[in-house]
N, C-alpha and C positions, 0 to 999 in steps of 0.2 A: 321212488313213490314206487310203492308193490301195488299193484290193482288186481281184484278178484271179480270178474264179471258175474253178476246173478243171473242164471240162466232157469230158474222155477224150479231148480230141484228139490227147495224144499230145507236148504241148511239152516243151521240157526245162525244168527247174527254173529257170534262168537268165534264159530267155526270159518265163517267168511274171512271174518278178521284174520285166523291164525293162517288161513291160505296167502291173504294177502301179503303178509309177515315174511312167507317163505318165498314169495314173488321178491319182495324186499332185499332180502337177503340174498339173491342171487344177483343183485347189481350192489349193493354195498362195496365203497371204495372204487366204484369202476364211474371214472368222469367222462368217458366216453358215452355212456349210456346209463340215465337217470330213472329209466321208466321201466318197469319190466310189470308182464302182465302172467298171472298164474295159468300154468298149464301143469297136469297130472305128471310128466315127469320128472318136475321140480320136487314134487313129494317121494317120489320115486329115489330120486337123487340124494335126497336130504337121508332117506333111511340108509341108502348105501354108505353114504358118510359116517353114520352112528356105528353101523356096522363094521366099517373098518378101523374107527377110532377103539372101538373094543376089542377088535384083533390085533391093533399096533402093541397095546399094551401088555397082551397075551406073549406078542412075539419078542418084545425087548426082555420080559422076565426069561420066556424059553431058550433066549439067545438064538432065533431064528436071524435075527437082523445081524448079520456078521460082517465082515469083509474077505475079501480075495486080494491078494497082492500081486500085482502088475511088476513086473522085472522093467527097470531101467537101462539098458545095457550102451557100452561103449561102441558105438558102430565101428572103431578099427579094430579092436581086439575081441570083441564078443564078449567082453566081461560084465556081471552086473554089477553097476555101481550103486543101485538104489531103487527102491520099490515105492510104487504110488497104491494108498489102500483104495479098494473101488467097494463100495456097500454094494450089498446084495441080501434079498432075503429071502430065506429057505424056508418057503411056504409049505405046511404040512399038506394040503390038499391041492394047492394051484403049482406047485414045483419052485425052481428058482426064478424069482423075478430080478428082473433090471430096476435099476433107479428111476428110470423113466416112467414107469407104472406106479411109483408111489412118494418118489421124494417130491414131486409137484403139491401133493395133498399135504404132505408133512409141512412143508414151506408156509403153506394158505391157514393150517391150523395153529401154527406157531409153534409144532412138535420139532422143526428140524434143529433147534438147538439141543435138544435132549438128547437125538438120535444122534448128532455130530458127536458129542461128548461119549456117550455110550460106544461109540465107533473107536475113538481115541483112546479108549480106557482098552478096549479090545486089542488093539495096536501097542499098545504100551506093556498088557501083560503077555502078548507074544512075542513082544522083541527080548522083555526080561527071559523069557523061557530059552528064547535062541543062544542069549547071552551066557545064560547057565549052563547050556548043552555045547560051548565052545564053539559056534558058528560063528563065521565072519560077520564083523558088526559094517551094517551098510545102512546109510541115512532111509528113513519111511516118511516120504511127506502124506498127508492127509489135509483133506478139502473140509473148508471151514464156512459156514453161510455168512454173508454181511449181517445177520440178525444177531450175530454174536457180540457184534462192536458198538451196539447200543447202549451198552454199561461198562463201567470204570474195571470191572472185576475178570475179566477174560484171561488176560495173561496170567493172574494168580490162579484160574483154576486151571488152565492148562500145566501150570508148573506143579500146582499138588498131584493133579493125578499122575505127571511123569515122575514124582520123587517118590510117590506112595511104591510104584514099583521098581524105585530104583534105576530109571534109565536114564543115561546121560543125556542133557538136552541137546546136543549135537548132532544126536542120531533121529531127531524128531523135527521135521519141517511143516512148518504151516502154509498150506497153501490156497489162497482167495482167489476169486474171478477180479478182471479190473475193472468188472462194473461195480463192484463192492467197494473200490478205491474212488472212482469217478460221482458214485451216489453220497457218500459221506467222507471226504478227505480228510478232515481234520479226525473224526473219532477214529479212523482205521489208521492213517500214521501214526496217531498217539499210540497205539496197542501195537502196532507192529515194531515200534521202537522199542517199547517195553520188553515184548516179547525176546527180540534181538539182544536186548541187555542181559536177559536172563540165560541165553547161550541157543536159543530156538535156531532154527535156517528159516528161513523165508522164503 
C-alpha cells in the first residue's frame, strides 16, 4: 500500500492519489515492507531517477560508459596472463564514477542487460584493435548480470557480438556471480553450457 496523509493543504484528490502511488512504488517488490507513507523526499528521488535515466541514454550514445582493463598477473613471474573489464562512467560534470554509484540503479531499472552488452561490444572492439596492432593476445573477462539468463538468446547474443568483431571466442571469458547460479541454477547452467560449447571461457 502507498499512503498519502491528508494534511489540509488543499490538494486535489487526483494529486493525492499520485503521491500515494509514488509511496507505493518505493515498496513495490519489497516483501519485508508492504506499506509506505509518502514524504517529499520520495518525489525528489523520483525526479532524480528520471534525470539519471535521460543521462544514461546520453552516456551510452556518447561513449561515456566505458571499460577499464585490470590486469591479471602470474604471481610467480609477474607476467600479465589476462584482463578483467571494469565498467566506469566518464561523466562530463561529475568526473569518473565508480560502478557502485550507478550499477544498482541500472539493475533496478532493468537497464543492466543493455549496459552489459554495450560493455562487451566495447571489449570486443578493443581486442580486435589490439590483435590488428599485433599485440599479444590474452583473455579478457566480462561480468554479466544474472538478468541475462532469463531468456534463451544470451549465448547467441554474445556470439554475434564477438563474431561481428572477429574476436576468437577463447579470448573472451564470461564471468558471473555465484549468487546468479544459486538463484537460477537450471537456466544459468544451460546458458553456460552453450557458451562453453561455442568456445567461450567461463
